[in-house]
C-alpha positions, 0 to 999 in steps of 0.5 A: 496502498490506494484502496478505499479503506485506507483512504477513509482511515486517512481522510476521516481524521483529516476532515474532522480536524479541518472542521475543528480548525475552521470552526475554532478560527471562525466561532471559537473552540467547538464544544468538547474541546474547550480545555485543549490548548490552541497549539495542540489543536494546530499540531494535530491539524498539521499532522493529521490534516495536512501531513498524513493526507499528503503522505498518502497522496505521494506514496508509491510502491515501485517494483523493478526486475533486474538481471540480478534480482527483484527490487522493491521500494515504497517511496518516500518511506524507504530511501533505498530498494529492498533486493530479492536475489533471483537465485532464491526464487523457487516458484513464481505464480499469479494468484487472487489474493485478499489483502484483508484476510491474507487468503489466496485463491487458486483460480487466477482467471480474471473472469471469475465473478464469484470473488469479492471486489477487494480481491487483487491479482498478485504475483506470489514468489516462493523462495528457497527458504520456504518464505512467500513474498506477495508483490502487488502490481497493476499488471501482474501478468507483465510482472510475472513475465519479467520475473520469469525471463530474469529467472530463466536468463540467470 
């Protein structure tokens, strides 16, 4: 979640609204927004200038591997974990994955320099229903080992 494209998409409106608010407090309303009420500007500033950047900063993605399943949660947006039972995992592998195109690469060596910089190494689960689940992690090898040990002990 903390990639540069997402960061720019959150910070650009925030900086723009901070500029508008400060300019309107010091010099009056800037040109182009003269007919917008102060309450609307304040509400936009609060939502896009404070709330969204704070939400972006506080958001964490947690993945836990337990005996009975793989639990994922996006804090603070999800109040509870989403469970993927271990018995539905058919295959688990580490692959290079481009999150913008949804394309995965079969070569999973970390020394491959031909892959673009936006490609991440992720754990891909193939479930018995035929669905694929992509789980991102800072340490995909460690997550893969934990999932495989949970699958073998189940």
